[in-house]
N, C-alpha and C positions, 0 to 999 in steps of 0.2 A: 181529375177527371169524377163525375158524380156515378155513382157504382149500380144504380141505374144504367145507363150508359153503357155498363162497361158487363151488363150480366144480358143487355141486348142486343151486343154485338157476340156475345158468346153465344146466346142463345141460336144468335142468324149463320155461325159455322154450324155449329151440331146441324143444322137443318136441312144444307146444302151438302153436309157426309149424308146425312139419310135420306135422301132424296134420291141420292146413287146406290144406296141399298149397304151405308157403309154406317158399322157402327161406331161410333165414336167420341168423347169428353173430353169436354174445356173442364181440366180438373188446377190450372194456373195459371203464370203467367209476371210481366211485372209493367209497369206505369212507367216510363221514358220520357226527356223534353219532349222529343221528336215523335214517339213513334208506342205503340201499346201493341206491349207481347200475349200472346196467350198460346201454353201449351196445351197441348193435346195427344190420346194418345185413343189409339184403335183394337178393334179385339184381334185377336190372333187368328193370321192365317189373314189377314189386310193385306195388302200387297202397297209396300209406300207410293208406289210412283201413280196409282190411282190417285190418291190423297194428292199429292203435288202437281197434280194434271189436274185438279178444280179452278189453281189458284186466279185466272180469270175470272170465274164462275163467282169466287171470292168477294174476290174483289166490288162487281159488279152488284152481286147483294149489300156490298156491306156501303154501299156508294161511295167509293174512294177512288181514285186512279188509276191505282197500282199497291200492290200488297208485297211482303218476300216471305215467303214459304218455303219451307225446310225442315231438314233430318237435324238432330242435333241429339248425341245418344240414342236412349229409350226414347225420346218422345220427336212431336210434329211441333214446329213450331209455327207460330202466324203472326208476324207484324205489321201493323195496321197502321198507316201515318195518323197525324194526331192533325186539329182543325185547329190547332190553339198551342201551335208546337212553337217553344220558348228554347233562346240561347240562350246556353251557359258559359255564365261571363266568369272568364279568368280571375280577373282579382278576389270576385265574390267567390270564390269556387280553393281558391288557395288559402285564406282566410278562416277555412272549416279546418283547414291540416295546421295542428301545432308543430311538425318534426315533415323533412320528406326528408330517406335515405340519401347517402350522399349520389352522389352522380348519377343522380334519378329522373327524370323526367314524368310533368303533370299533363296527360293530356288532356283530361275533361274526364264526362261520365260514362260507369261501362252499363248495360243493362237493368243491373241492380239499382241503378240511379247512385253508387259508390264511386268517388274518385279516382282513375285509373292512371297507376305512376306504371314509367319504363325502366326496367333500371339499365345502362345501358352498357357499365361496366361485366354484368353479365356474361360468360361466354358463351351463351349462345346469342345473346344479342350484339351487341358487337360496334355492327353495322346496317345503318333503316333503309329501307327507300318508302318514299311515301309519294302515290303516284294520285291524279285524278283532272280529273276531262274540266274545263273554263266551268267555272260555278259553285266548285266541288268542298272550296274553304285549303284547299293542299296548302298555299302558301301562309296562311290563317294561325294553322295546323303547324309549320315549320317552326313560323317565329315563334310563337306562345311552348313548344318545347323547346328552342332555345332559350328562352326569354327564361323558363321555370331551370333550367339548369345552372343559368349563371345567378337568379336569387338564393338559390340557396348554397350555393358554392361558392370560395371565396377565387381569388385570384390565383392563391397558390395550390390548389386543388384543379382548378380547369383554364382550360383557357381556348379562345371559337375562331376560327378562322374560316371566315365568312367571301364566297363569292353569288357575286350578284346580279350575270351579263342585262337585264335588265335596267337598272340599279332604283327599283321601286320596291320590287318584295322584302325589301331584309333594311331598309333602309328606317328604321323605326330604329333600325337594332344597332342604328354608328356611334353613338356616345356609350356604349355600354365599354365600361372597363375591361373584361376580359379576351379585347381583339387581338390580336396577333399581332395584326399591320386593320388598317381603312378595311374595310367591307372594296371588294373586289369587283368594277363590271368591265376592266377593259381588258379582252380576251390576252392577251399579251402575259399582262403581267397575272390576270387566273394562272396563264399557264405555269408560270413560275413559282406562283405559290403552290405550287399543287405539286411542283419538283423539287423545290426545298422540303415540303413534306416531308418527303420519300427519304432527303438525305437529314432530315430530321429524325424519321424511321430508322434506318441505318445506325445514327447515333445513340440512338439507345442503345441497338439490338448489341451494337459493342461494347458497350458501354455500362448494358444487361441494367436499364433505368426505366420505369414506363409513370411516374408524375413529370411537371401535371400531366394529369388529359388533358388531352387534345380533341375539340371534336372538328369537324370540317367537314362544314355545309353548301351543297349546291342548288341555292333557286331555278327549277328553268335549263336543268343539264343538257336537253335540247339546243337548246338556241348557242350555250360552247361547244358543246360537239358541232354543231354544224362552221364553226369558224375556227377551232380550235384541231378540232381533227385525231386525229390518234392517238399525242400525244396525252390529252387525257384520258383518254382511256390508256393509256399504258399506266399513267402515274395510279391513277384509281386500282388498276388490278390488286399494282404493286399493294396499293393501303390496306385495299380491303381483303389481298389477302395473308400480310405480313402484320397490317396494324396491332390490331388487339391488342398482343402480347408486348407492345412499347405505349401504348397509355393511348393508341388512337385512333378514332372512328369515325366515319362515315355515314351521315348525312346526304344522300339524294331527293329532289325535287322535282319530278316532271309528268306532264304530262301522260308521256306516250313511250310506257317501259319496257317497250321490244329489245329484246338485243341485240337491233342493230343500231338500236340509238343508246342502253345503256353501256352494250355489252357484256358478250358472251361469260366470257370469265369474271368479270364485275359481278353479275345480274345473281351469280350464283354464288358469291360470295355475301350477298343481303338477305341473313336470314329471319330477318321483320320486316315486314310493309305494313304500311299505313295506309290503305284504299281508298279514296272516295269512289265519291261515284261517278262513271264513265257510262260508255252510251252500248255497247253489245254486248252480249256472252262472252264472245271468243276477245274478246276487251279485257272484261273482268279474269278470262283464263290467266292470258298473259302475266296482266297485271298481280294476282291475287296468288298466281301458278298452283292453281286449283280449279279443278271444275265447279261448278252451280256453288258460286260464294255466294252468287246474288248480287254479287258488286254495279252489278247493270243496274239492283231495281234499289240503290242507295238514296235518298231525296233531295241530294247536294249540300249545302250551306252547313260542312262542319258533321256530316253523317258517314260515317265513316267503318274500316273494319280492319281493326288488328290481324295481322297473319300471322303465326305461326307454328314448326312443325305441323303443319297443315290441318291446325284448330284456328277457330277466327271466334273473335269479342267483338262485337257491335257496338261503336260507342258515339258519345255524341262529344265533338274537337271543344277543348273552353275556346271562347272566341273571347280578346283585345282588337282595341280599333290603333293604327297607330300613336294617333293622341291619349290614349290610356298607357299604352308601350310606355311613349316616351315621359310621360307622369312617373311608369312606379320605376323607372330607370333615374330618373333627376331625384326623387325620394328616398331610395337605394343609395345612392354613393355614397351620403354619409355610412351607414349600416357597412358599406363593403367596407370600406375606409377603416372602421373600428372592429372590423371583426366579428359582429353581430351578425346572421347573414340565417334569414329564411325564419327568425322565433318568433313564436307565435305566443300569445296569454288565451286563444278563444278559449271556449269552457267547448261549442261543436264539436268537437272531433271526432269526425268519423272516420268509421277504419277505412284506409284507401283498397281496392285490390291494383295491388302492385304482381304486377306480371315481370316473373326475374328468372321463371326456370330455371 
């Protein structure tokens, strides 16, 4: 993005404010693969809501379909979609990192363009909800989250229990050696797997052990709930309530994250949410758990919010096609067998943004 284009857009934002007798100045920002962020401040006494109400007018003057306009700390942020949006390739991104801490997932790049990591073993992470409508990139994010965990952790440190009701979303991970059993798509076997995980949790509690970590992931939770009903909710409630101390972590992906689908008790125990594009402000509030998140203004195709402790981080999810994932698994098999997990010798080591809380 050329400097003169950024300056022109900043001038337009300031001119809209001036037209409404608001004294404001764009003083910084960031260029990301999918959008440009402008940070602005206004004169003392300016009502924030007065600025936020100008969203549509600013978008029109900038010549874009929509923008995201919100307050963050002591600044107001304007996020403008790029016409030349780029895809963040997972394989290229992981090569920028020499090392990733144990039990940490590589999600994508944050608002500053740094790799964004999520340490699932952190007490304040533990379990994760991935939400977003069709086209948001929800399943692609779930795939790369799971793949990144496997790439940097041995089978003695990490195991995976995967449920894919449609037998499509997670199929590229079928040959990953970390699987406790083949990916389950049959509802009856999926329920048996979940209930078996509850028994494993109870066994670990009795023996006071927590290794290896087990990540239990379900794509399209709503589909499984429609068929298997209350048994799914009961098992997930037990796992999300008590699983962390036993080294067991739940990751649920769904288009409709309402309590009726996820389960009220389960949802209360999912402290971290990765939320992609949703349709309405009401759906955004349900998905993120907070009002005014702007999730309904995300652009789809991997444009996500990480939400935790009432704070949000916008990021572009890293993407890998099914074929790329299969090739990575095939390439890494020898390294997995010999214990050389994810070691890199690349001098382009960017300092990642690690969300550990």
